[in-house]
C-alpha positions in Angstrom: 109.6 116.9 90.0 108.6 113.7 91.6 109.5 110.4 90.1 108.6 106.7 90.8 111.9 104.7 90.4 111.3 101.0 90.0 114.1 98.4 89.4 114.0 94.8 88.6 117.2 93.2 89.5 118.8 89.8 88.7 120.4 89.6 92.3 119.4 90.8 95.7 119.3 94.7 96.2 122.0 94.3 98.7 124.6 93.0 96.2 124.5 96.4 94.3 126.5 98.4 96.7 126.2 101.8 94.7 122.5 101.7 93.8 121.1 103.7 96.9 124.0 106.3 96.5 123.1 106.5 92.7 119.5 107.3 93.5 120.7 109.7 96.4 123.1 111.5 94.0 120.1 112.9 91.8 117.5 113.4 94.7 116.5 116.4 96.6 114.6 114.1 98.8 113.6 110.5 98.5 111.7 107.8 100.2 112.7 104.2 99.8 109.3 102.3 99.5 111.1 98.8 99.0 114.5 97.4 98.4 114.2 98.3 94.8 111.6 101.2 94.5 111.8 104.8 95.5 109.8 108.0 95.3 112.4 110.6 94.3 112.1 114.3 94.3 114.7 115.6 91.8 115.6 118.8 89.9 117.0 116.5 87.2 115.2 115.3 84.1 114.0 111.6 84.1 116.7 110.6 81.7 119.3 111.9 84.2 117.8 110.0 87.0 117.5 106.9 84.8 121.3 107.1 83.8 122.3 107.3 87.4 120.5 104.3 88.3 121.6 102.4 85.2 125.1 102.9 86.0 124.6 101.1 89.4 122.9 98.1 88.0 123.9 95.3 85.7 123.0 95.5 81.9 120.5 92.6 82.1 118.6 94.3 85.0 116.3 97.3 84.3 115.1 100.5 85.8 111.8 102.5 85.1 111.6 106.1 85.9 108.1 107.6 85.8 107.3 111.3 86.4 104.5 111.4 89.0 101.8 114.1 89.5 101.4 114.1 93.3 98.7 116.7 93.3 95.8 114.3 92.7 97.5 111.3 94.4 95.7 109.6 97.4 97.1 107.1 99.9 96.3 105.1 102.9 97.0 106.6 106.4 100.7 105.5 106.4 100.5 105.5 110.1 103.4 103.1 110.4 105.3 105.1 107.8 105.8 108.5 109.3 108.9 109.4 107.0 106.8 108.4 104.0 103.7 110.4 105.1 105.9 113.5 105.7 107.7 112.9 102.3 104.3 112.8 100.4 102.9 115.7 102.2 106.0 118.0 101.6 106.2 116.9 97.9 102.4 117.9 97.6 103.2 121.3 99.3 106.0 121.9 96.8 104.2 120.8 93.8 101.2 123.1 94.7 103.7 126.0 95.0 105.4 125.1 91.7 102.0 125.1 89.9 101.1 128.4 91.6 104.1 130.1 90.2 103.7 128.9 86.7 
């Protein structure tokens, strides 16, 4: 499943030393879009992803985890974002394969 993970933090992201590791721990693959947002491919449920992120942030901060359907998604060329383009293309291939097997 592909998720969008968005955080609103009370301090700069660099002051959360375990945040990236928390996101990585529930990811098969990920693309860090900004300091506090990721596209995450995970075999875990959204609640598991949320709980991992929540453990790495302060109680007053918040994290949103959205399941994403990449199949109808569109994006710009991402010419300067080679990894992001590859990540999205791979996620699309896996999603099409998953749908074909269901």
